[in-house]
C-alpha positions as CSV (number, residue, x, y, z in Angstrom):
1,M,-67.5,-47.2,33.5
2,K,-71.2,-47.6,34.0
3,T,-73.2,-48.3,30.9
4,R,-76.7,-49.0,32.2
5,R,-78.0,-45.5,31.8
6,W,-79.9,-43.7,29.1
7,V,-79.0,-43.7,25.5
8,V,-77.2,-40.4,26.0
9,S,-74.7,-42.3,28.2
10,M,-74.2,-44.8,25.5
11,V,-73.6,-42.1,22.9
12,A,-71.2,-40.4,25.2
13,A,-69.4,-43.7,25.8
14,I,-68.8,-44.3,22.1
15,G,-65.4,-42.6,22.2
16,L,-64.3,-45.1,24.8
17,L,-65.2,-48.1,22.7
18,T,-62.0,-48.0,20.6
19,A,-60.8,-51.5,20.4
20,I,-57.1,-50.9,19.6
21,A,-55.0,-48.4,21.6
22,A,-52.7,-45.9,19.9
23,H,-49.6,-48.1,19.8
24,G,-51.4,-51.3,18.7
25,Q,-52.0,-52.5,22.3
26,A,-55.4,-54.1,22.7
27,A,-57.6,-52.5,25.3
28,K,-58.7,-54.9,28.1
29,P,-62.4,-55.7,27.6
30,E,-64.5,-55.0,30.7
31,G,-68.1,-54.7,31.7
32,T,-71.3,-56.1,30.1
33,L,-73.5,-54.7,27.4
34,T,-77.1,-56.0,27.6
35,V,-79.3,-55.8,24.5
36,A,-83.1,-56.4,24.5
37,V,-84.5,-57.6,21.1
38,A,-88.0,-58.7,20.1
39,T,-87.0,-62.2,18.8
40,F,-84.0,-64.4,18.3
41,G,-85.4,-66.1,15.2
42,N,-85.3,-69.9,15.3
43,E,-82.3,-70.0,17.7
44,R,-80.2,-72.4,15.7
45,W,-76.5,-72.3,15.1
46,L,-75.4,-74.5,12.2
47,P,-75.7,-73.1,8.7
48,H,-78.3,-75.6,7.4
49,L,-80.5,-75.0,10.4
50,Y,-80.7,-71.3,10.8
51,V,-82.8,-69.4,8.2
52,G,-81.3,-66.0,7.8
53,A,-82.9,-63.3,9.8
54,E,-81.1,-64.6,12.9
55,D,-78.0,-62.8,11.8
56,V,-78.8,-60.0,14.2
57,V,-77.8,-62.2,17.1
58,L,-75.3,-64.5,15.2
59,K,-73.0,-61.8,13.7
60,P,-71.2,-61.0,16.9
61,M,-69.8,-64.6,16.8
62,Y,-69.6,-65.5,13.1
63,E,-67.8,-64.1,10.1
64,N,-68.2,-64.2,6.4
65,L,-65.6,-64.2,3.6
66,L,-66.4,-60.6,2.6
67,T,-68.0,-57.5,4.0
68,R,-68.8,-53.9,2.8
69,D,-66.6,-50.9,2.8
70,P,-68.4,-48.4,5.1
71,K,-67.6,-45.4,2.9
72,T,-68.3,-46.7,-0.6
73,G,-70.5,-49.8,0.0
74,E,-68.2,-51.8,-2.2
75,L,-67.1,-55.4,-1.4
76,A,-64.3,-55.5,1.1
77,P,-62.1,-58.2,2.7
78,M,-63.0,-60.1,5.8
79,L,-62.0,-63.8,6.2
80,A,-60.9,-63.6,2.5
81,E,-58.2,-61.0,2.2
82,R,-58.7,-60.8,-1.5
83,W,-60.8,-62.5,-4.3
84,K,-60.9,-62.8,-8.0
85,V,-63.8,-63.1,-10.4
86,A,-63.2,-64.7,-13.8
87,D,-65.0,-66.2,-16.8
88,G,-67.7,-63.6,-16.8
89,G,-68.7,-64.3,-13.2
90,R,-68.6,-68.1,-13.5
91,T,-65.5,-68.5,-11.4
92,W,-64.8,-67.0,-8.0
93,S,-61.5,-67.5,-6.3
94,F,-61.1,-66.6,-2.6
95,Y,-57.7,-66.1,-1.0
96,L,-58.1,-66.6,2.8
97,R,-56.5,-64.6,5.6
98,K,-53.8,-66.7,7.3
99,G,-53.8,-67.3,11.0
100,V,-57.5,-66.8,11.7
101,Q,-58.4,-69.2,14.6
102,F,-61.6,-70.9,15.6
103,H,-62.7,-70.3,19.2
104,G,-61.5,-72.5,21.9
105,G,-58.2,-73.5,20.3
106,R,-59.9,-75.5,17.6
107,G,-57.5,-74.7,14.9
108,E,-56.9,-72.4,12.0
109,M,-59.6,-71.6,9.4
110,T,-58.7,-73.0,6.0
111,A,-60.3,-73.5,2.5
112,E,-61.6,-76.9,3.6
113,D,-63.8,-75.1,6.2
114,V,-65.2,-72.8,3.6
115,K,-65.9,-75.6,1.2
116,F,-67.6,-77.6,4.0
117,T,-69.7,-74.6,5.0
118,F,-70.9,-74.0,1.4
119,N,-71.8,-77.7,1.0
120,T,-73.7,-77.7,4.3
121,I,-75.7,-74.7,3.3
122,A,-76.6,-76.3,-0.1
123,K,-77.5,-79.8,1.1
124,D,-81.0,-81.2,0.8
125,G,-83.3,-80.1,3.5
126,S,-81.3,-77.0,4.4
127,A,-83.3,-74.3,6.0
128,N,-80.8,-71.6,5.2
129,S,-82.3,-68.8,3.1
130,L,-79.2,-68.9,0.8
131,A,-79.5,-72.6,0.0
132,P,-81.0,-72.1,-3.5
133,E,-78.1,-69.8,-4.4
134,F,-75.5,-72.2,-3.1
135,R,-77.0,-75.1,-5.0
136,L,-76.0,-73.3,-8.2
137,I,-72.4,-74.1,-7.4
138,K,-71.1,-76.6,-10.0
139,S,-67.8,-77.4,-8.3
140,M,-65.3,-76.3,-5.7
141,E,-61.6,-76.8,-5.7
142,V,-59.3,-76.4,-2.7
143,E,-56.2,-75.1,-4.5
144,N,-54.2,-74.9,-1.2
145,P,-55.1,-74.4,2.5
146,Y,-55.8,-70.7,1.8
147,T,-57.3,-70.7,-1.7
148,L,-60.8,-71.9,-2.7
149,T,-62.1,-71.7,-6.3
150,V,-65.9,-71.8,-6.8
151,R,-67.4,-72.5,-10.2
152,F,-70.9,-72.0,-11.7
153,D,-72.5,-73.1,-14.9
154,K,-73.8,-69.6,-15.5
155,P,-72.4,-66.2,-14.5
156,F,-73.1,-65.4,-10.9
157,V,-71.8,-61.9,-10.7
158,V,-73.5,-61.1,-7.3
159,F,-72.1,-64.2,-5.5
160,G,-70.0,-61.7,-3.4
161,N,-73.3,-60.5,-1.9
162,K,-74.0,-64.1,-0.7
163,V,-70.8,-64.4,1.4
164,N,-71.0,-60.9,2.8
165,Q,-71.1,-59.8,6.4
166,G,-72.4,-56.4,5.4
167,L,-75.7,-57.7,4.0
168,F,-78.8,-58.6,5.9
169,A,-79.5,-62.3,5.8
170,S,-76.2,-63.1,4.1
171,V,-75.5,-65.9,6.5
172,A,-72.8,-68.0,4.9
173,F,-70.9,-67.9,8.2
174,I,-67.8,-70.1,8.1
175,Q,-67.9,-73.2,10.3
176,S,-65.1,-75.5,11.4
177,K,-65.3,-78.7,9.4
178,R,-63.3,-80.7,11.9
179,Y,-65.2,-79.5,14.9
180,V,-68.7,-80.1,13.4
181,E,-67.8,-83.5,12.1
182,T,-66.3,-84.5,15.4
183,A,-69.0,-83.0,17.7
184,K,-71.8,-83.9,15.3
185,D,-74.8,-81.6,14.8
186,D,-76.1,-81.9,18.4
187,G,-72.7,-81.2,20.0
188,A,-72.0,-78.3,17.7
189,E,-75.4,-76.8,18.4
190,R,-74.9,-77.0,22.1
191,L,-71.4,-75.4,21.9
192,P,-71.1,-73.5,18.6
193,V,-67.7,-72.4,17.5
194,A,-66.7,-69.7,15.0
195,T,-64.1,-67.0,14.3
196,G,-65.7,-63.7,15.3
197,P,-64.7,-61.2,18.0
198,W,-67.2,-62.8,20.4
199,K,-67.3,-66.4,21.5
200,F,-70.2,-68.4,22.7
201,V,-70.9,-68.7,26.5
202,E,-74.5,-69.6,27.0
203,H,-77.8,-70.0,25.2
204,V,-81.1,-70.3,27.2
205,R,-83.7,-70.9,24.5
206,G,-86.3,-68.1,24.4
207,D,-84.5,-66.1,27.1
208,R,-80.9,-65.1,26.5
209,I,-77.7,-65.5,24.5
210,V,-74.4,-64.7,26.1
211,Y,-71.1,-64.0,24.4
212,E,-67.7,-63.2,25.7
213,A,-65.0,-61.0,24.1
214,V,-62.2,-62.7,22.2
215,E,-59.0,-60.8,23.3
216,N,-56.5,-60.0,20.6
217,H,-59.0,-60.9,17.8
218,W,-57.6,-60.4,14.3
219,R,-60.1,-57.6,13.7
220,A,-60.3,-55.9,17.1
221,T,-60.7,-56.6,20.7
222,P,-64.3,-55.8,21.8
223,H,-64.6,-53.1,24.4
224,F,-67.0,-55.0,26.6
225,K,-66.2,-58.3,28.3
226,R,-69.6,-59.7,27.8
227,L,-72.4,-59.1,25.3
228,V,-75.8,-60.4,26.4
229,F,-78.9,-60.5,24.2
230,V,-82.3,-61.0,26.0
231,K,-85.5,-61.8,24.3
232,V,-88.3,-59.3,25.2
233,P,-91.2,-59.5,22.7
234,E,-93.2,-56.5,24.0
235,P,-91.8,-53.1,22.9
236,S,-93.3,-51.4,26.0
237,T,-91.5,-53.9,28.2
238,R,-88.2,-53.1,26.4
239,M,-88.8,-49.4,26.9
240,A,-89.4,-50.0,30.6
241,M,-86.3,-52.1,31.0
242,L,-84.2,-49.3,29.3
243,R,-85.6,-46.7,31.7
244,A,-85.0,-48.9,34.7
245,G,-81.4,-49.5,33.6
246,S,-81.8,-53.3,33.4
247,V,-80.7,-53.2,29.8
248,D,-78.4,-50.9,27.9
249,V,-79.7,-51.1,24.4
250,I,-83.1,-52.0,23.0
251,E,-84.6,-52.7,19.6
252,V,-87.5,-50.2,19.1
253,G,-89.7,-48.9,16.3
254,G,-90.1,-45.4,15.1
255,E,-93.4,-45.1,16.9
256,Y,-91.4,-44.5,20.1
257,A,-89.1,-41.9,18.6
258,D,-90.9,-38.9,20.1
259,E,-91.2,-40.5,23.5
260,L,-87.5,-41.2,23.5
261,K,-86.6,-37.7,22.4
262,Q,-88.7,-36.3,25.3
263,V,-86.5,-38.0,27.8
264,G,-83.3,-36.8,26.2
265,V,-82.5,-39.6,23.9
266,R,-80.6,-38.6,20.8
267,T,-82.2,-39.8,17.6
268,L,-80.7,-40.0,14.1
269,L,-82.5,-40.6,10.8
270,M,-81.5,-42.8,7.9
271,P,-84.0,-43.0,5.1
272,N,-84.7,-45.6,2.5
273,T,-83.6,-48.9,4.0
274,S,-86.4,-51.4,3.3
275,W,-90.1,-51.7,2.5
276,L,-93.0,-52.9,4.5
277,Y,-95.9,-54.8,3.1
278,I,-98.6,-57.5,3.7
279,I,-98.0,-61.0,2.4
280,L,-101.1,-62.8,1.2
281,G,-100.2,-66.5,1.6
282,G,-101.3,-69.0,-1.0
283,Q,-100.5,-67.5,-4.4
284,W,-98.3,-70.4,-5.4
285,A,-100.5,-72.4,-7.8
286,T,-97.7,-74.9,-8.6
287,K,-97.2,-75.9,-4.9
288,P,-98.9,-78.8,-3.3
289,T,-100.1,-76.4,-0.6
290,Y,-102.1,-74.3,-3.1
291,D,-105.7,-73.9,-2.0
292,P,-108.1,-72.7,-4.8
293,K,-110.6,-71.6,-2.1
294,V,-108.4,-68.8,-0.9
295,P,-110.2,-65.6,-2.1
296,W,-107.1,-63.7,-3.2
297,A,-105.6,-66.8,-4.9
298,Q,-108.6,-68.4,-6.5
299,P,-108.3,-69.8,-10.1
300,D,-110.4,-66.9,-11.5
301,A,-107.6,-64.4,-11.9
302,E,-109.8,-61.4,-12.3
303,R,-111.8,-62.1,-9.2
304,A,-108.6,-62.8,-7.3
305,R,-107.2,-59.5,-8.5
306,K,-110.3,-57.6,-7.3
307,V,-110.0,-59.2,-3.8
308,R,-106.3,-58.1,-3.6
309,M,-107.2,-54.6,-4.8
310,A,-110.0,-54.4,-2.2
311,L,-107.6,-55.4,0.5
312,N,-105.3,-52.6,-0.6
313,L,-108.0,-49.9,-0.8
314,A,-109.4,-50.9,2.6
315,V,-106.2,-49.8,4.4
316,D,-105.4,-46.2,5.3
317,K,-101.7,-46.6,4.7
318,Q,-100.8,-43.0,5.6
319,A,-102.6,-43.4,8.9
320,I,-100.5,-46.5,9.7
321,V,-97.3,-44.6,8.9
322,Q,-98.3,-41.8,11.2
323,R,-99.9,-43.7,14.1
324,V,-98.0,-47.0,14.1
325,L,-94.7,-46.1,12.6
326,G,-94.2,-42.7,14.2
327,G,-94.5,-40.9,10.9
328,L,-91.3,-42.5,9.6
329,G,-92.1,-43.7,6.1
330,T,-93.5,-42.8,2.7
331,V,-96.5,-44.5,1.1
332,M,-95.8,-45.6,-2.4
333,G,-97.7,-47.1,-5.3
334,S,-95.1,-49.7,-6.2
335,W,-92.0,-51.2,-4.7
336,L,-88.5,-52.2,-5.5
337,M,-87.6,-48.5,-5.3
338,Y,-87.3,-45.6,-3.0
339,P,-88.8,-42.2,-3.5
340,S,-85.4,-40.8,-4.3
341,D,-84.4,-43.4,-6.9
342,P,-84.1,-42.1,-10.4
343,W,-86.5,-44.7,-11.8
344,A,-89.2,-43.7,-9.2
345,S,-91.6,-42.0,-11.6
346,D,-94.5,-40.0,-10.4
347,A,-96.9,-42.8,-11.6
348,L,-95.1,-45.4,-9.6
349,K,-94.8,-43.2,-6.5
350,K,-98.5,-42.4,-6.5
351,P,-100.1,-44.6,-3.8
352,Y,-103.4,-46.4,-4.0
353,P,-106.0,-44.3,-2.2
354,Y,-107.8,-45.2,1.0
355,D,-111.3,-46.0,-0.4
356,P,-113.3,-48.4,1.8
357,A,-116.5,-47.9,-0.3
358,K,-114.7,-49.0,-3.4
359,A,-113.1,-51.9,-1.5
360,K,-116.6,-53.2,-0.5
361,A,-117.8,-52.9,-4.1
362,L,-114.8,-54.9,-5.4
363,L,-115.4,-57.6,-2.8
364,A,-119.0,-57.9,-4.0
365,E,-117.9,-58.0,-7.6
366,A,-115.5,-60.8,-6.7
367,G,-118.3,-62.8,-5.1
368,Y,-117.8,-61.9,-1.5
369,P,-120.5,-59.3,-0.7
370,S,-120.5,-60.4,3.0
371,G,-116.7,-60.6,3.2
372,F,-114.8,-63.8,4.1
373,E,-112.7,-65.2,7.0
374,T,-109.0,-65.0,7.1
375,T,-106.1,-65.1,9.6
376,M,-103.5,-62.4,10.2
377,N,-100.3,-63.8,11.7
378,L,-98.8,-61.3,14.2
379,T,-95.1,-62.2,13.9
380,A,-92.1,-60.2,14.9
381,W,-89.0,-61.0,12.8
382,P,-85.5,-60.3,14.0
383,G,-84.8,-56.5,13.7
384,R,-88.5,-55.9,12.9
385,G,-90.3,-56.0,16.1
386,F,-92.9,-53.5,14.9
387,L,-94.5,-55.9,12.5
388,P,-97.2,-57.3,14.8
389,D,-98.5,-53.7,15.4
390,V,-98.7,-53.2,11.6
391,G,-100.6,-56.5,11.2
392,E,-103.0,-55.6,13.9
393,A,-103.7,-52.2,12.2
394,V,-104.3,-53.7,8.8
395,A,-106.6,-56.4,10.3
396,T,-108.7,-53.6,11.9
397,Y,-109.1,-51.8,8.6
398,W,-110.1,-55.1,6.8
399,E,-112.8,-55.7,9.4
400,K,-114.4,-52.4,8.5
401,I,-115.2,-53.7,5.0
402,G,-116.7,-57.0,6.3
403,I,-113.7,-59.3,6.5
404,R,-113.6,-61.4,9.6
405,V,-110.0,-61.5,10.7
406,K,-108.6,-63.9,13.3
407,R,-105.4,-62.6,14.9
408,R,-102.8,-65.2,15.5
409,P,-99.8,-64.1,17.6
410,V,-97.0,-66.5,16.7
411,D,-93.3,-66.5,17.2
412,R,-91.2,-66.6,14.1
413,A,-89.4,-69.8,15.3
414,I,-92.7,-71.6,15.3
415,F,-94.0,-70.1,12.0
416,A,-90.6,-70.6,10.2
417,A,-91.4,-74.1,9.1
418,D,-94.7,-73.1,7.5
419,F,-93.1,-70.1,6.0
420,R,-90.4,-72.1,4.2
421,A,-92.8,-74.8,3.1
422,R,-95.4,-72.3,1.8
423,A,-97.9,-74.0,4.1
424,Y,-99.9,-70.9,5.1
425,S,-102.5,-70.5,2.3
426,G,-105.2,-68.0,3.3
427,V,-102.9,-66.5,6.0
428,A,-101.7,-62.9,5.8
429,L,-98.8,-61.3,7.7
430,A,-96.9,-58.0,7.8
431,Y,-93.4,-58.4,6.5
432,A,-90.5,-56.0,5.9
433,S,-88.0,-56.8,3.1
434,P,-84.7,-55.2,3.8
435,L,-82.2,-54.0,1.2
436,V,-78.5,-53.6,1.0
437,A,-76.7,-52.7,4.3
438,P,-73.5,-52.8,6.2
439,E,-75.3,-54.2,9.2
440,P,-78.9,-55.3,9.7
441,W,-80.9,-52.4,11.2
442,G,-77.9,-50.8,12.6
443,C,-75.3,-48.9,10.6
444,C,-72.5,-47.4,12.6
445,T,-70.3,-45.2,10.7
446,A,-67.8,-42.4,11.1
447,P,-69.4,-39.0,11.5
448,G,-70.7,-37.5,8.3
449,I,-70.6,-40.7,6.3
450,R,-73.9,-41.9,5.0
451,R,-73.9,-45.7,4.4
452,P,-76.3,-47.7,2.4
453,G,-79.6,-48.8,3.9
454,C,-79.8,-51.6,6.3
455,A,-80.2,-55.1,4.9
456,C,-80.2,-57.0,1.6
457,S,-82.5,-57.3,-1.3
458,S,-84.1,-60.7,-1.6
459,S,-84.4,-62.3,-5.0
460,N,-87.5,-64.4,-4.7
461,R,-91.1,-64.2,-5.8
462,S,-93.7,-62.9,-3.4
463,S,-97.4,-62.5,-3.4
464,T,-98.3,-59.4,-1.6
465,S,-100.9,-56.7,-1.0
466,S,-101.0,-53.2,0.1
467,S,-99.2,-51.8,3.1
468,T,-97.4,-48.9,4.6
469,G,-94.8,-46.9,2.7
470,S,-91.1,-46.4,2.6
471,R,-90.1,-46.5,6.3
472,A,-87.2,-44.7,7.9
473,S,-87.0,-44.9,11.6
474,R,-85.1,-42.7,14.0
475,I,-83.1,-44.4,16.6
476,T,-80.5,-44.0,19.2
477,R,-78.7,-45.4,22.1
478,S,-81.8,-47.5,22.3
479,A,-80.8,-48.6,18.8
480,C,-80.6,-52.3,18.1
481,A,-78.6,-55.4,18.5
482,S,-76.4,-54.8,15.5
483,C,-75.4,-51.3,16.6
484,A,-74.7,-52.5,20.0
485,T,-72.5,-55.2,18.6
486,R,-70.6,-52.7,16.4
487,W,-70.2,-50.3,19.3
488,A,-68.9,-53.1,21.5
489,R,-66.3,-54.3,19.1
490,G,-64.9,-50.8,18.6
491,S,-66.7,-49.4,15.5
492,P,-66.8,-45.7,14.8
493,S,-69.2,-43.4,16.4
494,T,-72.4,-42.6,14.6
495,C,-75.2,-45.1,14.7
496,R,-78.1,-44.8,12.2
497,V,-81.0,-47.2,11.9
498,S,-84.1,-47.2,9.8
499,R,-86.8,-49.3,8.4
500,S,-89.3,-48.7,5.7
501,G,-92.2,-50.2,3.8
502,R,-94.1,-49.9,0.7
503,P,-97.3,-51.1,-0.9
504,T,-97.4,-53.3,-3.9
505,R,-100.1,-54.2,-6.4
506,S,-100.3,-57.9,-6.2
507,R,-97.0,-59.6,-7.0
508,G,-93.4,-58.7,-6.6
509,W,-90.2,-59.8,-5.1
510,G,-90.0,-60.9,-1.5
511,P,-89.9,-64.0,0.8
512,E,-92.6,-66.1,-0.9
513,S,-90.3,-68.4,-2.9
514,G,-88.4,-69.7,0.1
515,T,-85.2,-67.6,0.0
516,G,-86.4,-64.7,2.0
517,P,-84.7,-63.7,5.2
């Protein structure tokens, strides 16, 4: 069966992707599914080396203890077939699925592997976005090869979200203790091993990642023999590759929705999956990297507030939604909510206006009548390839009120170290914080079932400014890596993808404290 056609061909093929035949016989995987994405993240494989957003390209191979039920959004079994929470959330016991094998005949997964993975995530110097949460673990006891008990000093009722395949950036993927200790970090990075339905074949840094189907996998045998991710930063190039048939699936923003529809691509809409905003780096007064000369983070709190307000009022957020995001979003006056949420009052939903004259006046009142210099990082994050375009648009609006903006295109793999260390005072960047989801940026469900939005809520402090509103993007056969993965391993038929964004006043919850995706 040919797959390198338009999205319509992929949608038509969905019915053929069933992994298990009627009588329990695994269908023989065949063919190759090629997916073009904007970035691979930092392209690391061990749990203390990858950050979190890489899960778009890691999930085909790795598995978590739990996942999400596609109909209810509730916790559901994965590597743990059941679990128990006791002592008000202070104690979690996981009862592992027996017989799950690591790739390459490297043995059965046991509780020792889970304990090793959690310890690795939590160790000093870990880059994993979940490291702060896993450092809250007081003790772990291996009760038997298939039972692990995790204890906390204080109730941790949402720990199930931290070991969940169905949440964006929940990257507590289980590693083989014996293999990593034998191969050491360098060897395990060159040939990573996991338990998922795809096994590692090849990684050419900055170019491609190749997986091969695991036949008779405990969950399902993938339909395709090979799954290939290629890194293509430019969205126009990804579109051209799709049209030329050199790739089967692409990651694409909502700004291309109309163009795709014009050539017969089927598009579906899922609203309310994340928010989009501008991070103003440097608002961390207790960090060694704090710079009091940064206008929006200066010690004079009132002047700093006026600068942040000016940056908000200077941006025509509705225009960015329409022209950059394809009209797929809602401008809001606050965040940590969607327009349809019951706590979304009219006052909170009312956006700050576009008022460049007022913005200039506020800058003058703050001591910057001639503006100031700043840098806008144009960085694409996994599953969020549209962010550089948003950053460029915001920078252009800021220039209209006298701010001199230096654009800095930078790959996330390069920026990641500064991001984690909070070493980007005076630098702004567009960022999208995702919320709860079964899969990042790609939710494939049975027809008629609406699943939660795509990605997890982060629980960390952020310093932010204005930006575009609640974004919901239409997408398709040109969907995304996650959808492709789910299609390829035999998931049900309807794929929905969306992104969103929202403005914020000055501070909120996001990636600023080091635990963001």
